[in-house]
C-alpha positions, 0 to 999 in steps of 0.5 A: 641059804647056801649049803654049808658043809662043816669041815673035818667033822669026824676028826673034830668029834674024835679029838673033842670026844663029846661026853654026856653031861659035858659043856662045849663051846663052838666059838665059830658057829657059822651055820651050825654044822659042827654044833649039830654034830656035837649035840648029836654025838652025846647028851651035851650042852653047847654054847655057840658064839658068832659075831654074824647076826645071820648065824644068831638067827639060825642058832636060835632054831636049834633046840634047848641044848644049844645056846647061841651068843652074839659076840667074838670068841676072843671074849668067850670067858666074859660071855660065858661068865655072864651066863654063870659058866666058869668051866667047860669040857671042850672048845672048837674054833673053826677059823676064817670066813664061812662058805655062806659068807663067801657065797653071799655077794652082799657081804663083800668077801668075794672077788668072784662076784660083785657086791659092796666092799664090806668084808665085816663078819659082824656089823661093827667097825670100818669096812674094807672100802673105808680101809682101802680108801683111807689108808696110806700106801705103806700101810696098805702094802704092809696089810696085804703083805703081812696078812695076805702074804702077797709078794707084789703087795707094794705094786698092789697098794700103789695101784689102789692109791692111784685108782682111788684118786680118780674114784673111791672104791665101793664095790668088790669088782672094782678092787678085783679089777685093779688087782688083776691089772698088776698081779699075774695069775699063778700057774695053779689057777689062783685068782690074782685077787685072792691074797689081797682080799684075804689080807684085807679081810683078816685086817678088817676083822682083826682075825689073828689077834682074835685067835690069840685072845680066843686061845688064851680064853680057852686055856682059862676056861677048860677044865682038866681033861677038857679038849681044844680043837682049832681048824685053820686054813692058812699058814698065819692062823696055823702058826699061831695055834701051833706055837701056842699049843707047843709052848704050853705042852713043851716049853722048849718046842717052837721057841727060838734060841734067840729069844729069852728063855721061856716062862717056867710055868708047868705045861697047861696042855698035852698035845693029842698029836704033835703035828696037824691033822689033815682032812681025809683024802675023800673029803679033800676031793669032794670039798675044795675048801677042806684041802687047806684045812689043818686041825690041831688039838690038845687036852688041858692039864690040871696046871694053872693057865699061863700068865698072859704076856704084858 
């Protein structure tokens, strides 16, 4: 098993402030680093959610104060209701793919090794191979541009469609090789395949919509004074978390003057810090994955949860 170092553990504990007798949700259990830290900080109960079957096995070995639930964190309200839990004191969402998933070539997330072109965090739904072999060129370009923020998305999509006409993609190395032919390496050393792989992974796992659902579920579940912490690793995730929290803490924050007036609900959150919390310099130096991490956190007020958009 790969060593998994949880990101920004001290900062997460600082904003969640675990208390004896509290009930907390780790919505992205991974390999359990943050759950262990919460359990060690106070005599808490933690419900940990993950769609990865490997994570479920690890969580089942961590003691009776942790209950591991297989599923998506966007469904946390329904999952917890099935266990008789209606109110919680804290929620953590550590977004993106975990280091062990990236390091396991068989999961198909990484372009650095060769493995089946899968990219699914769980075992359900279409694989990345099915996507790149069936989507039309325009759809592929949109996915790669919108989710991967790859400026050469059209060129990449065209190269994929040309290559699959000769032989369908089945391996990560095949896809990475095609991308590297049409995208030059950046000056900062970023692999040319990075953004395309990220875009495909986000689409395959519906990660951005999952985040929106998870934030809304957390708002509904958190008791007054409960705390929400969200760790993101790229601008798309961070923008969603920022907009959600700023709108609910201050109706005018982050709302374009070109959009209709914001709903008149009372603020359902109070920001712990208006901007994002960044990792300490020492952690950023020692753990490359931490360098892009951003933590946003807020405290639930006693106002009702906002009505969901139609």
